[in-house]
C-alpha positions as CSV (number, residue, x, y, z in Angstrom):
1,M,0.1,0.1,-0.2
2,T,1.4,3.3,-1.2
3,K,1.7,6.6,1.2
4,G,-1.4,8.1,-0.6
5,S,-3.7,5.4,-0.3
6,Q,-3.0,5.2,3.5
7,N,-3.6,9.0,3.7
8,K,-6.9,8.9,1.8
9,D,-8.0,5.6,3.9
10,S,-7.3,7.5,7.4
11,M,-9.1,10.8,6.2
12,L,-12.2,8.5,5.3
13,A,-12.1,7.1,8.7
14,F,-11.4,9.9,10.2
15,K,-14.9,11.6,8.4
16,H,-16.6,8.2,9.2
17,A,-16.2,9.1,12.6
18,I,-17.2,12.6,12.5
19,K,-20.3,11.5,10.6
20,S,-21.3,8.7,12.7
21,R,-21.5,11.2,16.1
22,G,-25.4,11.2,17.5
23,K,-26.5,8.9,14.8
24,Y,-28.4,5.8,15.2
25,L,-28.9,3.1,12.3
26,K,-30.5,0.2,11.7
27,C,-28.8,-3.0,12.5
28,N,-29.7,-5.9,10.1
29,G,-27.4,-8.4,12.2
30,I,-28.0,-11.3,14.2
31,F,-28.5,-9.9,17.5
32,H,-30.4,-6.6,16.1
33,K,-32.9,-8.1,13.6
34,G,-36.3,-9.5,14.3
35,Y,-39.6,-9.2,13.8
36,S,-39.1,-5.2,13.9
37,N,-36.9,-5.4,11.0
38,G,-33.6,-4.1,12.9
39,E,-33.2,-2.6,16.0
40,K,-31.0,1.0,16.0
41,V,-28.1,0.8,17.1
42,P,-25.4,3.9,17.4
43,A,-23.7,4.4,13.8
44,G,-20.2,4.2,15.6
45,N,-20.7,0.9,16.1
46,F,-21.0,0.1,12.0
47,K,-18.3,-0.6,9.9
48,R,-17.4,2.0,7.2
49,L,-18.1,0.5,3.6
50,G,-16.8,2.9,1.0
51,N,-18.3,6.3,2.0
52,G,-21.0,4.7,4.2
53,Y,-22.1,1.8,6.1
54,Q,-22.1,-1.6,6.5
55,S,-25.5,-3.3,7.3
56,F,-24.8,-4.8,10.3
57,C,-23.2,-3.5,13.5
58,S,-19.6,-4.8,14.7
59,E,-20.9,-6.6,17.2
60,C,-23.4,-8.6,15.0
61,D,-20.6,-9.3,12.6
62,Q,-18.4,-10.8,15.3
63,A,-20.9,-13.3,15.9
64,R,-21.8,-14.1,12.6
65,Q,-18.3,-14.7,11.8
66,N,-18.1,-17.4,14.8
67,L,-21.4,-19.1,13.7
68,Q,-19.7,-19.5,10.2
69,K,-16.7,-21.8,12.1
70,T,-18.9,-23.6,14.6
71,L,-21.1,-25.1,11.6
72,K,-17.9,-25.9,9.5
73,R,-16.7,-27.3,13.0
74,I,-20.1,-29.1,12.9
75,A,-19.8,-30.5,9.3
76,A,-16.3,-31.9,10.3
77,I,-17.6,-34.0,13.3
78,V,-20.5,-35.5,11.2
79,M,-18.2,-36.5,8.9
80,V,-16.1,-38.1,11.7
81,N,-19.0,-39.2,13.8
82,N,-22.4,-39.8,12.0
83,S,-24.4,-39.9,14.8
84,F,-23.8,-36.5,16.3
85,R,-26.9,-34.4,17.1
86,V,-27.1,-31.1,17.8
87,K,-28.9,-30.7,21.6
88,F,-30.3,-27.4,23.0
89,S,-32.1,-26.9,26.1
90,K,-35.9,-26.0,26.4
91,E,-35.9,-22.6,25.6
92,F,-34.1,-23.3,22.0
93,K,-35.8,-26.2,21.1
94,F,-37.5,-24.5,17.5
95,Q,-34.3,-25.6,15.4
96,E,-33.1,-28.4,17.0
97,D,-35.1,-31.0,15.1
98,K,-34.8,-29.5,11.9
99,I,-30.8,-29.6,12.0
100,N,-30.7,-33.3,13.0
101,K,-33.4,-33.9,10.4
102,K,-30.8,-32.6,7.6
103,L,-28.2,-34.2,9.2
104,E,-29.5,-37.9,9.3
105,R,-30.6,-36.8,5.7
106,I,-27.1,-36.1,4.3
107,V,-25.8,-38.8,6.2
108,K,-28.2,-41.8,4.5
109,E,-27.6,-39.9,1.2
110,S,-23.8,-39.6,1.1
111,N,-21.5,-42.8,0.4
112,Y,-18.1,-41.5,2.1
113,P,-17.1,-39.0,4.9
114,L,-15.9,-36.4,2.4
115,E,-19.0,-36.6,0.6
116,I,-20.8,-35.5,4.0
117,Y,-18.2,-32.6,4.7
118,T,-18.2,-31.1,1.2
119,K,-22.4,-30.9,1.2
120,L,-22.8,-29.3,4.5
121,V,-19.9,-26.6,4.1
122,D,-20.5,-26.2,-0.2
123,G,-23.3,-26.1,-2.0
124,K,-27.4,-26.5,-1.9
125,D,-27.1,-28.4,1.4
126,K,-24.8,-26.8,2.6
127,L,-25.1,-25.6,6.9
128,T,-26.6,-22.1,7.1
129,I,-26.9,-19.6,10.2
130,K,-30.3,-18.8,8.5
131,E,-31.3,-22.3,9.3
132,L,-30.4,-21.3,13.2
133,G,-33.0,-19.0,13.5
134,L,-31.7,-16.1,14.8
135,Y,-32.7,-13.8,12.3
136,E,-36.7,-14.8,12.5
137,T,-37.4,-15.1,16.5
138,M,-38.1,-12.5,18.7
139,L,-35.4,-13.6,21.6
140,S,-34.1,-10.6,23.1
141,V,-30.1,-10.2,22.9
142,K,-29.0,-12.2,26.0
143,Q,-31.2,-15.4,24.7
144,K,-29.6,-14.8,21.6
145,R,-26.0,-14.5,23.1
146,K,-27.1,-17.9,25.5
147,F,-28.1,-19.9,22.3
148,I,-24.4,-19.2,20.7
149,K,-23.0,-20.5,24.1
150,E,-24.6,-23.3,24.0
151,I,-23.9,-24.6,20.6
152,N,-20.2,-23.2,21.0
153,Y,-20.0,-25.8,24.1
154,Q,-21.1,-28.8,22.2
155,T,-18.6,-28.3,19.4
156,R,-15.4,-26.6,20.7
157,N,-13.7,-29.2,22.7
158,E,-10.1,-30.8,22.8
159,K,-11.9,-34.7,22.1
160,N,-13.4,-33.1,18.7
161,D,-10.5,-31.7,17.5
162,K,-8.4,-34.7,18.1
163,L,-10.9,-36.9,16.4
164,I,-11.0,-34.6,13.0
165,K,-7.3,-34.3,13.3
166,N,-6.8,-38.0,13.5
167,F,-9.4,-38.5,10.9
168,I,-7.2,-36.2,8.8
169,F,-4.0,-37.7,9.6
170,K,-5.5,-41.3,8.3
171,L,-6.3,-39.7,4.9
172,G,-2.7,-38.1,4.7
173,K,-1.3,-40.4,1.9
174,L,-4.6,-40.8,-0.1
175,Y,-5.5,-37.0,-1.0
176,K,-3.2,-33.8,-1.8
177,F,-4.0,-30.0,-1.8
178,K,-2.3,-27.2,-3.4
179,C,-0.2,-25.0,-1.8
180,S,-1.4,-21.5,-2.3
181,T,2.1,-19.9,-2.0
182,C,4.3,-22.1,-3.8
183,K,1.7,-23.6,-6.1
184,K,2.7,-26.9,-5.6
185,Y,0.4,-30.1,-4.4
186,Y,1.3,-31.9,-1.3
187,L,0.2,-35.0,0.8
188,V,-3.0,-33.7,3.2
189,S,-0.6,-35.1,5.8
190,D,2.0,-32.4,5.3
191,V,-0.4,-29.6,6.6
192,Q,-1.9,-28.2,9.3
193,V,-5.6,-28.9,10.4
194,N,-7.6,-25.8,10.3
195,I,-10.9,-26.6,11.2
196,S,-13.0,-23.1,10.8
197,Q,-11.5,-23.1,7.0
198,S,-12.6,-25.8,4.2
199,R,-10.1,-26.3,1.3
200,D,-10.2,-27.9,-2.0
201,V,-8.6,-31.5,-1.9
202,F,-6.9,-33.4,-5.1
203,D,-6.4,-37.6,-5.8
204,L,-2.7,-38.4,-6.2
205,N,-2.5,-37.3,-9.6
206,N,-3.1,-33.8,-8.8
207,N,-6.8,-34.2,-10.5
208,S,-9.7,-33.0,-8.6
209,T,-12.0,-34.6,-6.6
210,G,-14.6,-32.1,-5.8
211,Y,-14.1,-33.1,-2.0
212,K,-13.1,-30.7,0.7
213,L,-11.3,-31.1,3.9
214,P,-10.6,-28.5,6.9
215,I,-7.3,-27.8,6.6
216,H,-4.8,-24.7,6.1
217,N,-4.4,-23.3,2.6
218,V,-0.4,-23.2,2.8
219,C,2.1,-25.9,3.0
220,S,4.7,-26.4,6.3
221,N,7.6,-25.3,4.4
222,C,6.1,-22.1,3.1
223,M,4.3,-21.2,6.5
224,I,8.1,-20.3,7.9
225,G,8.3,-17.4,5.1
226,N,5.1,-16.5,6.3
227,R,4.6,-12.8,7.9
228,S,2.8,-14.4,10.9
229,E,5.2,-17.1,11.4
230,S,8.3,-14.5,11.0
231,I,6.8,-12.9,14.1
232,R,5.3,-15.8,16.1
233,H,8.8,-15.6,18.2
234,F,7.8,-12.3,19.1
235,K,4.3,-12.9,20.1
236,F,5.5,-15.4,22.9
237,L,8.6,-12.9,23.9
238,C,11.1,-15.5,22.9
239,N,14.8,-14.5,22.2
240,G,17.7,-16.4,20.6
241,R,19.9,-16.4,17.0
242,F,16.9,-15.1,14.7
243,V,18.2,-14.8,11.5
244,E,20.3,-18.1,12.0
245,A,17.5,-20.1,13.3
246,T,15.1,-19.3,10.5
247,R,17.7,-19.7,8.2
248,K,18.1,-23.9,9.4
249,M,14.7,-23.9,9.4
250,K,14.6,-23.0,5.7
251,Q,17.8,-25.7,4.7
252,I,15.5,-28.7,6.8
253,G,12.1,-27.6,4.6
254,K,14.3,-27.7,1.4
255,K,16.2,-30.9,2.3
256,Y,13.7,-32.8,3.3
257,D,11.3,-31.2,0.4
258,G,8.4,-34.0,-0.3
259,M,9.4,-36.4,2.3
260,N,7.0,-35.3,4.9
261,I,9.5,-34.0,7.5
262,S,9.3,-30.4,8.4
263,A,11.3,-28.1,11.4
264,D,10.3,-28.4,15.0
265,H,11.1,-26.4,17.8
266,I,12.2,-29.0,20.4
267,V,10.7,-26.7,23.3
268,P,7.4,-24.7,21.5
269,L,7.6,-20.7,21.6
270,R,4.2,-21.3,23.1
271,L,5.9,-22.2,26.3
272,G,8.9,-20.0,26.0
273,G,11.7,-22.0,24.1
274,K,14.1,-19.9,21.8
275,H,14.0,-19.1,17.9
276,D,17.3,-20.4,18.0
277,P,19.3,-23.0,15.6
278,N,19.8,-25.5,19.0
279,N,15.9,-25.5,19.4
280,I,15.4,-26.9,16.2
281,R,15.4,-30.2,14.8
282,P,13.8,-32.4,11.8
283,L,10.8,-34.2,12.5
284,Q,8.1,-36.4,10.8
285,T,5.2,-33.8,9.7
286,I,2.3,-35.9,11.4
287,E,4.2,-36.1,14.9
288,N,5.0,-32.3,14.6
289,N,1.2,-31.1,13.5
290,K,0.2,-33.9,17.0
291,K,2.7,-32.0,19.1
292,R,2.0,-28.7,18.3
293,D,2.4,-26.1,21.1
294,K,2.7,-29.2,23.7
295,L,5.9,-31.1,25.4
296,T,5.5,-34.6,24.8
297,E,7.3,-37.8,26.4
298,E,9.0,-38.1,23.1
299,T,10.5,-34.7,23.5
300,L,11.9,-35.2,27.0
301,K,13.2,-38.8,25.6
302,Y,15.3,-36.9,23.2
303,L,16.7,-34.3,25.5
304,R,17.7,-37.2,27.7
305,D,19.3,-39.3,25.1
306,N,21.2,-36.0,23.7
307,G,22.4,-35.0,27.1
308,I,20.1,-31.7,26.5
309,A,19.5,-29.4,29.4
310,F,16.2,-28.5,29.4
311,E,16.9,-24.6,30.7
312,T,19.2,-23.7,27.8
313,L,16.6,-24.2,24.7
314,L,14.2,-21.5,27.3
315,S,14.1,-17.9,26.7
316,D,16.4,-16.0,28.9
317,W,13.6,-14.4,31.1
318,Y,11.4,-18.0,31.4
319,I,14.8,-19.5,33.0
320,S,14.0,-18.7,36.8
321,E,10.7,-19.8,36.8
322,F,11.7,-23.0,35.5
323,K,14.4,-23.1,38.3
324,K,12.0,-22.2,41.3
325,Y,10.2,-25.7,40.5
326,F,13.3,-27.8,38.9
327,P,16.5,-26.1,41.0
328,S,18.4,-29.2,39.9
329,G,16.7,-29.7,36.4
330,L,14.4,-32.8,35.1
331,K,15.1,-35.8,36.7
332,K,12.3,-38.5,35.7
333,F,11.3,-37.4,32.1
334,D,7.9,-38.6,32.1
335,R,4.2,-37.0,31.5
336,N,3.8,-35.6,34.8
337,E,7.1,-33.7,34.8
338,S,5.9,-32.5,30.9
339,M,2.7,-31.5,32.1
340,L,3.5,-29.4,35.3
341,I,5.7,-27.5,32.7
342,E,3.4,-26.9,30.4
343,T,1.5,-25.2,33.1
344,I,4.5,-23.2,34.7
345,L,5.6,-22.0,31.5
346,K,2.3,-21.0,30.2
347,K,1.3,-18.9,32.6
348,S,4.5,-17.1,32.6
349,V,4.5,-16.6,28.8
350,D,0.5,-15.1,29.8
351,S,1.8,-13.3,32.5
352,K,4.6,-11.5,30.2
353,R,2.2,-10.8,27.5
354,F,-0.6,-9.5,29.6
355,N,1.5,-7.0,31.4
356,I,2.8,-5.5,27.9
357,M,0.0,-5.5,26.6
358,K,-2.0,-3.4,29.6
359,L,0.6,-0.7,28.8
360,P,0.1,2.1,27.2
361,L,1.6,2.6,23.6
362,K,4.9,4.6,24.3
363,E,5.5,2.2,27.5
364,K,5.0,-0.9,25.2
365,R,7.5,0.6,22.7
366,K,10.0,1.0,25.9
367,E,9.7,-2.4,26.9
368,L,9.8,-4.1,23.7
369,K,13.3,-2.1,23.0
370,K,14.8,-3.3,25.6
371,L,14.2,-6.7,24.8
372,Y,14.7,-6.6,21.5
373,P,17.1,-3.8,21.2
374,Q,18.2,-4.5,17.5
375,L,14.7,-3.7,16.1
376,S,14.2,-0.5,14.4
377,K,10.9,1.7,15.3
378,K,8.9,0.4,12.4
379,E,9.5,-3.1,13.6
380,I,8.5,-2.8,16.6
381,D,5.2,-0.7,15.8
382,R,4.3,-3.8,13.7
383,I,4.9,-6.1,16.6
384,I,2.9,-4.3,18.8
385,R,0.2,-4.1,15.9
386,K,-0.2,-7.9,15.4
387,C,0.7,-9.2,18.6
388,F,0.2,-6.8,21.7
389,S,-2.9,-4.8,20.2
């Protein structure tokens, strides 16, 4: 984006803020639309659309996006477990039977799990927010929020996520996907699962199958050079030799290209691990995707067998927190120790992040400059905007 377009955009945003003072507009979103055909909401709550306003406020827009992700999650659960049924409390029984009948019908009509998922996500039979009945009913805003919480509570849990991920890993050698960055075809096992999205899959000859799967659209090698990935170590306030670490990750990606092996942080960045060459190793993509931000028993065995002290792979400001509980280092290298380390380090990382997030902008810049003196002002501002706003 050029400087001129930035100035123009900021001027339009400024005019929008002045124009919306003291005004009220009708919102046609989930919370405010009913038989009254839209309630009046302060104009400042509406996002700008050109020189005008969107037809729904920012609160309704966020709820709509969350519900769309939830419906895709329901489709993924039905794909894995055909007997899944939506259940609501007595207050919201009005749409339960309709949705469950639709799910049962699509399961009976489909011969293959991917066909079930594709129908529920794309095409004539896909699940829509309108089917939940939130636009037509006279429920209050509180009741609608309660309804959304109920449907999210049923679908968003670790058990369902594990079932979906394991199912996709089993299909990993049967289907391919096309990376949107490098435009190459890779096996589905070489990609991260993204339940809130749906992507086209191809057969082993790179021909379209017409099916979809809840996966990311970028391969693991391209994720390394992705902009959001390049600042992930700043998000969790990690230190290390960043340039050498990124170079090593790219080298691993090139060396093991097409072999389903990717670069892995031995101690995850989420747990305060260093972004350093010593903390990076090649690992099978399936195992890497299963591991994610957890400290597994396999990782502890790797440290024990290679004689690596756990604290040497931690960022400097998290070592003292680790030594409070493990003054003489790890002893058992079992699951109990790994779970305790996870809880300790996650709390320390979250508290350090929260302490920076609650500071005013100038104090944020000063604090990050102390941690990362090598960064310029522009880079610090970008990190604040992406990670600490």
